[in-house]
C-alpha beads as a LAMMPS data file, in Angstrom:
LAMMPS data file: protein, C-alpha beads

402 atoms
401 bonds

1 atom types
1 bond types

-500.0 500.0 xlo xhi
-500.0 500.0 ylo yhi
-500.0 500.0 zlo zhi

Masses

1 110.0

Atoms # bond

1 1 1 -155.196 244.193 -323.325
2 1 1 -157.064 245.105 -326.509
3 1 1 -158.489 248.594 -326.823
4 1 1 -162.062 248.901 -328.039
5 1 1 -162.333 251.896 -330.338
6 1 1 -165.562 253.849 -330.684
7 1 1 -166.116 254.697 -334.335
8 1 1 -168.370 256.779 -336.492
9 1 1 -168.839 254.844 -339.697
10 1 1 -168.789 256.789 -342.989
11 1 1 -171.963 256.376 -345.066
12 1 1 -171.857 253.809 -347.868
13 1 1 -171.954 254.846 -351.459
14 1 1 -175.373 255.673 -352.849
15 1 1 -175.167 252.732 -355.233
16 1 1 -174.494 250.163 -352.485
17 1 1 -177.251 251.610 -350.282
18 1 1 -179.787 251.432 -353.088
19 1 1 -178.781 247.884 -354.007
20 1 1 -178.993 246.746 -350.397
21 1 1 -182.482 248.174 -350.173
22 1 1 -183.434 246.376 -353.371
23 1 1 -181.862 243.213 -351.954
24 1 1 -184.087 243.457 -348.893
25 1 1 -187.189 243.546 -351.077
26 1 1 -185.915 240.684 -353.242
27 1 1 -184.992 238.599 -350.220
28 1 1 -188.418 238.917 -348.632
29 1 1 -190.081 238.156 -351.977
30 1 1 -187.922 235.071 -352.434
31 1 1 -188.528 233.893 -348.885
32 1 1 -192.253 234.529 -349.162
33 1 1 -192.310 232.098 -352.065
34 1 1 -189.939 229.664 -350.353
35 1 1 -191.596 229.686 -346.941
36 1 1 -195.378 229.819 -346.808
37 1 1 -195.373 229.920 -342.987
38 1 1 -192.101 231.678 -342.243
39 1 1 -189.699 228.739 -342.504
40 1 1 -189.141 225.722 -344.707
41 1 1 -191.128 222.715 -343.533
42 1 1 -190.645 220.277 -346.392
43 1 1 -188.877 217.091 -345.303
44 1 1 -189.251 218.357 -341.732
45 1 1 -189.976 214.899 -340.364
46 1 1 -188.677 212.343 -342.809
47 1 1 -185.513 213.967 -344.164
48 1 1 -183.055 211.212 -344.961
49 1 1 -179.926 213.320 -345.342
50 1 1 -177.064 212.766 -342.941
51 1 1 -175.894 216.330 -342.888
52 1 1 -174.352 219.170 -344.824
53 1 1 -170.910 220.387 -345.911
54 1 1 -169.948 223.796 -347.295
55 1 1 -166.904 226.009 -347.636
56 1 1 -166.719 229.590 -346.433
57 1 1 -169.929 231.562 -346.918
58 1 1 -171.628 231.340 -350.297
59 1 1 -174.378 233.942 -350.080
60 1 1 -177.486 234.411 -352.160
61 1 1 -177.403 238.182 -352.595
62 1 1 -180.097 238.120 -355.322
63 1 1 -177.958 240.500 -357.345
64 1 1 -174.426 239.890 -358.637
65 1 1 -173.723 243.607 -358.443
66 1 1 -174.215 243.578 -354.658
67 1 1 -171.774 240.667 -354.390
68 1 1 -169.189 242.504 -356.477
69 1 1 -169.519 245.790 -354.616
70 1 1 -169.291 244.108 -351.198
71 1 1 -166.136 242.290 -352.272
72 1 1 -164.599 245.394 -353.830
73 1 1 -164.997 247.552 -350.714
74 1 1 -163.863 244.786 -348.329
75 1 1 -167.245 244.036 -346.781
76 1 1 -167.258 240.478 -348.153
77 1 1 -164.050 238.486 -347.708
78 1 1 -165.068 234.778 -347.927
79 1 1 -161.988 233.466 -346.105
80 1 1 -162.835 235.594 -343.047
81 1 1 -166.275 233.999 -342.583
82 1 1 -166.658 231.165 -340.083
83 1 1 -169.865 229.826 -338.550
84 1 1 -169.331 228.938 -334.891
85 1 1 -172.868 228.528 -333.551
86 1 1 -176.003 227.010 -335.073
87 1 1 -179.605 226.048 -334.380
88 1 1 -182.099 223.874 -336.283
89 1 1 -185.781 224.551 -336.910
90 1 1 -187.562 222.233 -339.329
91 1 1 -185.342 221.974 -342.403
92 1 1 -183.692 225.322 -341.764
93 1 1 -180.222 225.710 -340.297
94 1 1 -179.551 229.068 -338.623
95 1 1 -175.929 230.112 -338.268
96 1 1 -173.973 232.741 -336.339
97 1 1 -171.032 234.133 -338.272
98 1 1 -169.219 236.290 -335.703
99 1 1 -167.471 239.333 -337.120
100 1 1 -164.105 238.274 -335.751
101 1 1 -162.400 239.862 -338.748
102 1 1 -163.484 242.328 -341.391
103 1 1 -165.349 241.125 -344.432
104 1 1 -168.366 239.371 -342.881
105 1 1 -171.442 240.733 -344.699
106 1 1 -174.041 238.938 -342.564
107 1 1 -173.520 237.816 -338.990
108 1 1 -176.748 235.730 -338.933
109 1 1 -177.608 233.515 -341.890
110 1 1 -179.763 230.545 -342.803
111 1 1 -179.636 227.664 -345.275
112 1 1 -181.355 224.341 -345.942
113 1 1 -180.191 221.662 -343.527
114 1 1 -180.633 218.746 -345.915
115 1 1 -180.127 218.750 -349.662
116 1 1 -182.575 215.923 -350.487
117 1 1 -185.196 217.349 -352.867
118 1 1 -184.793 220.810 -351.377
119 1 1 -181.485 222.465 -352.206
120 1 1 -178.617 221.502 -354.509
121 1 1 -175.965 223.125 -352.334
122 1 1 -175.525 225.074 -349.120
123 1 1 -176.266 228.632 -350.191
124 1 1 -176.651 231.112 -347.354
125 1 1 -179.309 233.776 -347.007
126 1 1 -178.796 236.629 -344.500
127 1 1 -181.434 236.325 -341.784
128 1 1 -183.872 237.916 -341.691
129 1 1 -182.263 240.059 -344.416
130 1 1 -178.970 241.718 -345.300
131 1 1 -180.053 245.310 -344.817
132 1 1 -180.468 245.038 -341.011
133 1 1 -176.958 243.636 -340.504
134 1 1 -174.817 246.395 -341.928
135 1 1 -171.681 246.778 -339.809
136 1 1 -171.448 250.139 -338.102
137 1 1 -175.049 251.141 -338.760
138 1 1 -176.972 252.148 -335.648
139 1 1 -179.818 249.902 -334.558
140 1 1 -178.768 246.860 -336.563
141 1 1 -177.298 243.458 -335.734
142 1 1 -173.531 243.887 -335.400
143 1 1 -171.852 240.732 -334.092
144 1 1 -173.743 237.522 -333.337
145 1 1 -171.648 235.307 -331.055
146 1 1 -174.321 232.856 -329.882
147 1 1 -177.761 231.578 -330.870
148 1 1 -180.506 229.884 -328.879
149 1 1 -183.711 228.377 -330.251
150 1 1 -186.460 228.092 -327.658
151 1 1 -189.442 225.737 -327.600
152 1 1 -191.699 228.430 -329.105
153 1 1 -189.566 228.575 -332.282
154 1 1 -188.115 231.941 -331.384
155 1 1 -184.476 232.420 -332.349
156 1 1 -182.493 234.432 -329.790
157 1 1 -179.290 236.130 -330.948
158 1 1 -176.554 237.421 -328.638
159 1 1 -175.005 240.507 -330.248
160 1 1 -171.952 241.903 -328.427
161 1 1 -171.755 245.067 -330.537
162 1 1 -167.961 244.634 -330.782
163 1 1 -166.366 243.500 -334.057
164 1 1 -162.903 242.548 -335.371
165 1 1 -161.740 240.961 -332.107
166 1 1 -159.407 238.598 -334.020
167 1 1 -158.246 240.998 -336.712
168 1 1 -154.453 241.222 -336.750
169 1 1 -154.523 244.461 -338.706
170 1 1 -157.028 246.425 -336.639
171 1 1 -158.183 247.046 -333.080
172 1 1 -161.576 245.756 -331.890
173 1 1 -164.349 248.220 -332.695
174 1 1 -167.543 248.901 -330.783
175 1 1 -170.142 249.503 -333.467
176 1 1 -173.260 249.130 -331.326
177 1 1 -174.575 248.353 -327.846
178 1 1 -174.791 244.788 -326.481
179 1 1 -178.195 243.461 -327.511
180 1 1 -180.183 240.238 -327.431
181 1 1 -182.388 240.004 -330.512
182 1 1 -185.315 237.588 -330.768
183 1 1 -186.908 236.627 -334.101
184 1 1 -190.112 234.648 -334.471
185 1 1 -189.154 232.088 -337.111
186 1 1 -192.751 231.495 -338.189
187 1 1 -193.513 235.131 -338.928
188 1 1 -189.944 236.332 -339.690
189 1 1 -190.627 239.326 -337.466
190 1 1 -188.589 240.825 -334.658
191 1 1 -190.136 239.532 -331.449
192 1 1 -187.937 241.288 -328.895
193 1 1 -184.916 243.561 -328.686
194 1 1 -183.161 243.672 -325.318
195 1 1 -180.503 246.335 -324.823
196 1 1 -178.061 245.104 -322.158
197 1 1 -176.135 248.359 -321.789
198 1 1 -177.410 249.037 -318.268
199 1 1 -176.511 245.490 -317.163
200 1 1 -172.971 245.504 -318.522
201 1 1 -169.765 247.481 -318.135
202 1 1 -167.299 248.799 -320.736
203 1 1 -165.106 245.758 -320.034
204 1 1 -167.899 243.158 -320.348
205 1 1 -167.289 240.099 -322.526
206 1 1 -170.643 238.537 -323.331
207 1 1 -170.256 235.002 -324.653
208 1 1 -172.990 232.445 -323.924
209 1 1 -176.776 232.610 -324.151
210 1 1 -179.619 230.485 -322.750
211 1 1 -183.391 231.017 -322.647
212 1 1 -185.939 229.371 -320.362
213 1 1 -189.651 229.531 -319.570
214 1 1 -191.053 229.339 -316.058
215 1 1 -193.284 226.257 -315.849
216 1 1 -195.640 227.916 -313.362
217 1 1 -196.443 231.215 -315.100
218 1 1 -194.924 230.814 -318.583
219 1 1 -192.674 233.857 -318.220
220 1 1 -189.570 233.937 -320.400
221 1 1 -186.081 234.500 -318.984
222 1 1 -182.817 235.160 -320.795
223 1 1 -179.405 234.297 -319.333
224 1 1 -176.139 235.719 -320.673
225 1 1 -172.628 235.038 -319.408
226 1 1 -170.307 237.980 -318.786
227 1 1 -166.807 236.551 -318.502
228 1 1 -165.039 239.794 -317.626
229 1 1 -167.313 240.450 -314.642
230 1 1 -167.609 236.822 -313.483
231 1 1 -171.344 237.204 -313.821
232 1 1 -174.568 235.969 -315.356
233 1 1 -177.130 238.461 -316.608
234 1 1 -180.678 237.282 -315.878
235 1 1 -183.426 239.131 -317.754
236 1 1 -187.195 238.883 -317.299
237 1 1 -188.608 239.368 -320.810
238 1 1 -192.193 239.965 -319.679
239 1 1 -191.288 242.557 -317.058
240 1 1 -188.498 244.056 -319.202
241 1 1 -186.034 244.104 -316.341
242 1 1 -182.961 242.197 -315.302
243 1 1 -179.931 242.021 -313.055
244 1 1 -176.262 241.148 -313.224
245 1 1 -175.547 238.359 -310.761
246 1 1 -171.910 238.134 -309.711
247 1 1 -170.746 234.561 -309.175
248 1 1 -168.447 233.368 -306.347
249 1 1 -164.710 233.901 -306.820
250 1 1 -164.118 230.147 -306.691
251 1 1 -165.587 229.859 -310.189
252 1 1 -162.656 231.811 -311.635
253 1 1 -159.934 229.692 -310.009
254 1 1 -157.307 228.781 -312.594
255 1 1 -158.641 231.176 -315.229
256 1 1 -156.604 233.310 -317.584
257 1 1 -157.179 237.051 -317.927
258 1 1 -159.377 236.790 -321.047
259 1 1 -161.140 233.487 -320.510
260 1 1 -164.438 232.114 -321.821
261 1 1 -167.389 231.717 -319.442
262 1 1 -169.843 229.015 -320.526
263 1 1 -173.425 228.573 -319.356
264 1 1 -175.527 225.535 -320.297
265 1 1 -179.177 225.213 -319.299
266 1 1 -180.271 221.809 -317.982
267 1 1 -183.654 220.716 -316.671
268 1 1 -185.356 217.480 -315.639
269 1 1 -186.575 215.725 -318.777
270 1 1 -189.872 214.615 -317.229
271 1 1 -190.629 217.873 -315.429
272 1 1 -190.813 218.522 -311.725
273 1 1 -187.150 219.416 -311.341
274 1 1 -185.666 222.873 -311.048
275 1 1 -183.827 224.248 -314.058
276 1 1 -180.183 225.131 -313.530
277 1 1 -177.193 226.543 -315.361
278 1 1 -173.973 224.596 -315.627
279 1 1 -171.342 227.319 -315.240
280 1 1 -167.622 227.014 -315.904
281 1 1 -164.729 228.962 -317.374
282 1 1 -162.747 227.313 -320.159
283 1 1 -159.603 227.310 -318.014
284 1 1 -161.451 227.044 -314.722
285 1 1 -160.403 224.210 -312.435
286 1 1 -163.946 223.304 -311.410
287 1 1 -167.525 223.290 -312.735
288 1 1 -170.611 224.561 -310.882
289 1 1 -174.395 224.671 -311.076
290 1 1 -176.591 227.669 -310.304
291 1 1 -180.351 227.256 -310.036
292 1 1 -182.279 229.594 -312.299
293 1 1 -184.914 230.317 -309.657
294 1 1 -182.264 232.241 -307.703
295 1 1 -180.914 234.042 -310.764
296 1 1 -184.421 235.258 -311.574
297 1 1 -184.491 236.928 -308.151
298 1 1 -181.138 238.595 -308.711
299 1 1 -179.081 236.240 -306.569
300 1 1 -176.692 233.360 -307.199
301 1 1 -178.267 231.559 -304.255
302 1 1 -176.574 228.327 -303.283
303 1 1 -173.949 227.582 -305.942
304 1 1 -173.164 223.860 -306.139
305 1 1 -169.579 222.791 -306.754
306 1 1 -169.689 219.845 -309.184
307 1 1 -166.020 219.013 -308.794
308 1 1 -162.663 219.243 -310.550
309 1 1 -162.569 219.094 -314.338
310 1 1 -160.141 216.605 -315.931
311 1 1 -159.017 219.256 -318.427
312 1 1 -160.066 222.514 -320.084
313 1 1 -163.625 222.024 -321.318
314 1 1 -165.395 223.593 -324.280
315 1 1 -169.162 223.405 -323.649
316 1 1 -170.971 222.652 -326.925
317 1 1 -174.647 222.443 -325.937
318 1 1 -177.334 220.299 -324.317
319 1 1 -180.131 217.954 -325.388
320 1 1 -182.766 220.227 -323.843
321 1 1 -182.906 217.992 -320.780
322 1 1 -180.116 216.783 -318.518
323 1 1 -177.345 215.898 -320.974
324 1 1 -174.457 218.293 -321.530
325 1 1 -172.090 217.952 -324.497
326 1 1 -168.492 219.125 -324.444
327 1 1 -165.003 218.445 -325.707
328 1 1 -161.637 218.986 -324.156
329 1 1 -159.657 221.919 -325.529
330 1 1 -158.186 221.052 -328.957
331 1 1 -159.698 217.547 -328.800
332 1 1 -161.765 216.171 -331.723
333 1 1 -163.821 213.952 -329.387
334 1 1 -167.275 215.134 -328.313
335 1 1 -168.338 213.803 -324.906
336 1 1 -171.675 213.728 -323.124
337 1 1 -172.468 213.900 -319.427
338 1 1 -175.849 213.394 -317.765
339 1 1 -176.231 216.077 -315.092
340 1 1 -178.235 213.685 -312.921
341 1 1 -175.066 211.646 -312.380
342 1 1 -171.879 212.662 -310.513
343 1 1 -169.507 214.916 -312.421
344 1 1 -166.718 212.384 -312.940
345 1 1 -164.743 210.920 -315.838
346 1 1 -166.387 207.531 -315.474
347 1 1 -169.722 209.208 -316.268
348 1 1 -168.473 210.923 -319.443
349 1 1 -169.362 209.114 -322.679
350 1 1 -167.844 209.671 -326.160
351 1 1 -170.537 210.339 -328.776
352 1 1 -168.691 211.778 -331.771
353 1 1 -165.202 212.213 -333.220
354 1 1 -164.342 214.907 -335.732
355 1 1 -162.059 214.212 -338.664
356 1 1 -158.429 215.411 -338.477
357 1 1 -158.063 219.222 -338.458
358 1 1 -161.744 219.683 -337.492
359 1 1 -163.183 220.742 -334.128
360 1 1 -166.815 220.844 -332.988
361 1 1 -168.194 224.231 -331.921
362 1 1 -171.877 223.412 -331.330
363 1 1 -174.184 220.513 -330.548
364 1 1 -177.791 221.396 -331.364
365 1 1 -181.195 219.748 -331.175
366 1 1 -183.010 218.605 -334.308
367 1 1 -186.443 218.402 -332.671
368 1 1 -188.431 217.387 -335.740
369 1 1 -186.284 214.284 -336.162
370 1 1 -185.697 213.660 -332.457
371 1 1 -181.911 213.676 -332.697
372 1 1 -178.815 215.782 -332.138
373 1 1 -176.392 217.255 -334.651
374 1 1 -172.955 218.781 -334.415
375 1 1 -171.417 221.778 -336.195
376 1 1 -167.693 221.449 -336.850
377 1 1 -165.072 223.309 -338.865
378 1 1 -161.326 223.636 -339.331
379 1 1 -161.343 226.414 -336.753
380 1 1 -157.619 225.979 -335.912
381 1 1 -156.785 227.156 -339.446
382 1 1 -158.948 230.229 -338.941
383 1 1 -157.312 231.029 -335.604
384 1 1 -153.855 230.726 -337.176
385 1 1 -154.982 232.722 -340.235
386 1 1 -153.912 229.929 -342.595
387 1 1 -157.242 229.593 -344.424
388 1 1 -157.222 229.129 -348.177
389 1 1 -160.404 229.960 -350.068
390 1 1 -162.601 229.489 -347.004
391 1 1 -163.365 227.518 -343.845
392 1 1 -164.888 224.075 -344.367
393 1 1 -168.035 223.480 -342.297
394 1 1 -169.754 220.188 -341.551
395 1 1 -173.098 219.533 -339.882
396 1 1 -173.306 215.878 -338.877
397 1 1 -175.642 213.596 -336.957
398 1 1 -174.462 212.331 -333.565
399 1 1 -174.827 208.623 -334.269
400 1 1 -173.653 207.485 -330.821
401 1 1 -170.368 206.221 -329.413
402 1 1 -167.520 205.744 -331.858

Bonds

1 1 1 2
2 1 2 3
3 1 3 4
4 1 4 5
5 1 5 6
6 1 6 7
7 1 7 8
8 1 8 9
9 1 9 10
10 1 10 11
11 1 11 12
12 1 12 13
13 1 13 14
14 1 14 15
15 1 15 16
16 1 16 17
17 1 17 18
18 1 18 19
19 1 19 20
20 1 20 21
21 1 21 22
22 1 22 23
23 1 23 24
24 1 24 25
25 1 25 26
26 1 26 27
27 1 27 28
28 1 28 29
29 1 29 30
30 1 30 31
31 1 31 32
32 1 32 33
33 1 33 34
34 1 34 35
35 1 35 36
36 1 36 37
37 1 37 38
38 1 38 39
39 1 39 40
40 1 40 41
41 1 41 42
42 1 42 43
43 1 43 44
44 1 44 45
45 1 45 46
46 1 46 47
47 1 47 48
48 1 48 49
49 1 49 50
50 1 50 51
51 1 51 52
52 1 52 53
53 1 53 54
54 1 54 55
55 1 55 56
56 1 56 57
57 1 57 58
58 1 58 59
59 1 59 60
60 1 60 61
61 1 61 62
62 1 62 63
63 1 63 64
64 1 64 65
65 1 65 66
66 1 66 67
67 1 67 68
68 1 68 69
69 1 69 70
70 1 70 71
71 1 71 72
72 1 72 73
73 1 73 74
74 1 74 75
75 1 75 76
76 1 76 77
77 1 77 78
78 1 78 79
79 1 79 80
80 1 80 81
81 1 81 82
82 1 82 83
83 1 83 84
84 1 84 85
85 1 85 86
86 1 86 87
87 1 87 88
88 1 88 89
89 1 89 90
90 1 90 91
91 1 91 92
92 1 92 93
93 1 93 94
94 1 94 95
95 1 95 96
96 1 96 97
97 1 97 98
98 1 98 99
99 1 99 100
100 1 100 101
101 1 101 102
102 1 102 103
103 1 103 104
104 1 104 105
105 1 105 106
106 1 106 107
107 1 107 108
108 1 108 109
109 1 109 110
110 1 110 111
111 1 111 112
112 1 112 113
113 1 113 114
114 1 114 115
115 1 115 116
116 1 116 117
117 1 117 118
118 1 118 119
119 1 119 120
120 1 120 121
121 1 121 122
122 1 122 123
123 1 123 124
124 1 124 125
125 1 125 126
126 1 126 127
127 1 127 128
128 1 128 129
129 1 129 130
130 1 130 131
131 1 131 132
132 1 132 133
133 1 133 134
134 1 134 135
135 1 135 136
136 1 136 137
137 1 137 138
138 1 138 139
139 1 139 140
140 1 140 141
141 1 141 142
142 1 142 143
143 1 143 144
144 1 144 145
145 1 145 146
146 1 146 147
147 1 147 148
148 1 148 149
149 1 149 150
150 1 150 151
151 1 151 152
152 1 152 153
153 1 153 154
154 1 154 155
155 1 155 156
156 1 156 157
157 1 157 158
158 1 158 159
159 1 159 160
160 1 160 161
161 1 161 162
162 1 162 163
163 1 163 164
164 1 164 165
165 1 165 166
166 1 166 167
167 1 167 168
168 1 168 169
169 1 169 170
170 1 170 171
171 1 171 172
172 1 172 173
173 1 173 174
174 1 174 175
175 1 175 176
176 1 176 177
177 1 177 178
178 1 178 179
179 1 179 180
180 1 180 181
181 1 181 182
182 1 182 183
183 1 183 184
184 1 184 185
185 1 185 186
186 1 186 187
187 1 187 188
188 1 188 189
189 1 189 190
190 1 190 191
191 1 191 192
192 1 192 193
193 1 193 194
194 1 194 195
195 1 195 196
196 1 196 197
197 1 197 198
198 1 198 199
199 1 199 200
200 1 200 201
201 1 201 202
202 1 202 203
203 1 203 204
204 1 204 205
205 1 205 206
206 1 206 207
207 1 207 208
208 1 208 209
209 1 209 210
210 1 210 211
211 1 211 212
212 1 212 213
213 1 213 214
214 1 214 215
215 1 215 216
216 1 216 217
217 1 217 218
218 1 218 219
219 1 219 220
220 1 220 221
221 1 221 222
222 1 222 223
223 1 223 224
224 1 224 225
225 1 225 226
226 1 226 227
227 1 227 228
228 1 228 229
229 1 229 230
230 1 230 231
231 1 231 232
232 1 232 233
233 1 233 234
234 1 234 235
235 1 235 236
236 1 236 237
237 1 237 238
238 1 238 239
239 1 239 240
240 1 240 241
241 1 241 242
242 1 242 243
243 1 243 244
244 1 244 245
245 1 245 246
246 1 246 247
247 1 247 248
248 1 248 249
249 1 249 250
250 1 250 251
251 1 251 252
252 1 252 253
253 1 253 254
254 1 254 255
255 1 255 256
256 1 256 257
257 1 257 258
258 1 258 259
259 1 259 260
260 1 260 261
261 1 261 262
262 1 262 263
263 1 263 264
264 1 264 265
265 1 265 266
266 1 266 267
267 1 267 268
268 1 268 269
269 1 269 270
270 1 270 271
271 1 271 272
272 1 272 273
273 1 273 274
274 1 274 275
275 1 275 276
276 1 276 277
277 1 277 278
278 1 278 279
279 1 279 280
280 1 280 281
281 1 281 282
282 1 282 283
283 1 283 284
284 1 284 285
285 1 285 286
286 1 286 287
287 1 287 288
288 1 288 289
289 1 289 290
290 1 290 291
291 1 291 292
292 1 292 293
293 1 293 294
294 1 294 295
295 1 295 296
296 1 296 297
297 1 297 298
298 1 298 299
299 1 299 300
300 1 300 301
301 1 301 302
302 1 302 303
303 1 303 304
304 1 304 305
305 1 305 306
306 1 306 307
307 1 307 308
308 1 308 309
309 1 309 310
310 1 310 311
311 1 311 312
312 1 312 313
313 1 313 314
314 1 314 315
315 1 315 316
316 1 316 317
317 1 317 318
318 1 318 319
319 1 319 320
320 1 320 321
321 1 321 322
322 1 322 323
323 1 323 324
324 1 324 325
325 1 325 326
326 1 326 327
327 1 327 328
328 1 328 329
329 1 329 330
330 1 330 331
331 1 331 332
332 1 332 333
333 1 333 334
334 1 334 335
335 1 335 336
336 1 336 337
337 1 337 338
338 1 338 339
339 1 339 340
340 1 340 341
341 1 341 342
342 1 342 343
343 1 343 344
344 1 344 345
345 1 345 346
346 1 346 347
347 1 347 348
348 1 348 349
349 1 349 350
350 1 350 351
351 1 351 352
352 1 352 353
353 1 353 354
354 1 354 355
355 1 355 356
356 1 356 357
357 1 357 358
358 1 358 359
359 1 359 360
360 1 360 361
361 1 361 362
362 1 362 363
363 1 363 364
364 1 364 365
365 1 365 366
366 1 366 367
367 1 367 368
368 1 368 369
369 1 369 370
370 1 370 371
371 1 371 372
372 1 372 373
373 1 373 374
374 1 374 375
375 1 375 376
376 1 376 377
377 1 377 378
378 1 378 379
379 1 379 380
380 1 380 381
381 1 381 382
382 1 382 383
383 1 383 384
384 1 384 385
385 1 385 386
386 1 386 387
387 1 387 388
388 1 388 389
389 1 389 390
390 1 390 391
391 1 391 392
392 1 392 393
393 1 393 394
394 1 394 395
395 1 395 396
396 1 396 397
397 1 397 398
398 1 398 399
399 1 399 400
400 1 400 401
401 1 401 402
């Protein structure tokens, strides 16, 4: 079992600190010119591009000296940067770069989704800026492992506060508390900061995030999976309170000691139906649903057993309604399943196939164009630490069955 080390980070050099502060000012100036209403809206409806490809993490630091200093002191190692989660708002692509290894300067970044008449290449900008993502600095974003974009154009970020969990040369480090950050994309301001310390334990492994609004009163609720405690954290944003709901032991049947617990929010597309979470461990034998109305009251309520899974499933996302997207472990084929139909192989439909050596890590909604897109990368190379100059990322349209 890995040991999480509590650290006290030494202060950066005066030069780096000053340059980062200058970068923050430059970034906001640049973005103020680039985004008149907080995010890029050009080509938001009629973009003709099919997607985006980039290698590693090519950042716009506004100053070459910042780039050089970050590389020199090990805070920017391009080959250690991999985007695993993403969300789309207008023509902006928001990415989570988990700090799985050292050398990740920004754990949340943004770039233009399509290059047509907007950008020449995929150049990343730390979001909302670089200076609030410094590793080891108290009160800043430390390790974004999941993103969720709600219907109000608020970007929710799940920050575990633990970095370097895949670093072969160092132990995992706790550099901050577990936090859910929420940024209003139209104002670029922090909307909410939820400290989950009181709802977690030292052994918690927070992995998946979902956000929902109650149709009756409009209240916002945040759901976070805690794999180590076989639980879902349900948090009432308006009331600023939450609870950790422990799930039945049957959910963990067949799991390994350090497994992944997925949650995917589904709801009736035409309204009138209760929202629910699809809950399953990666290695779990079965999948389940838990209605959110019970979670909001601090109870799992009646957990529905969907049935036996054909294989280990990696949950990739939903369409915002009843469709869930997944792939089998190590499989390049993305499948869809409509939660209104029985959970059975005959109701699973192939919708995308990644190229050799690539695996999908996220399916996200492109609301302005009424379609779905997939984020994929050569993640196996990253896991095996056989990356060359950097991970190759693709964002592609789900065209339908292959």
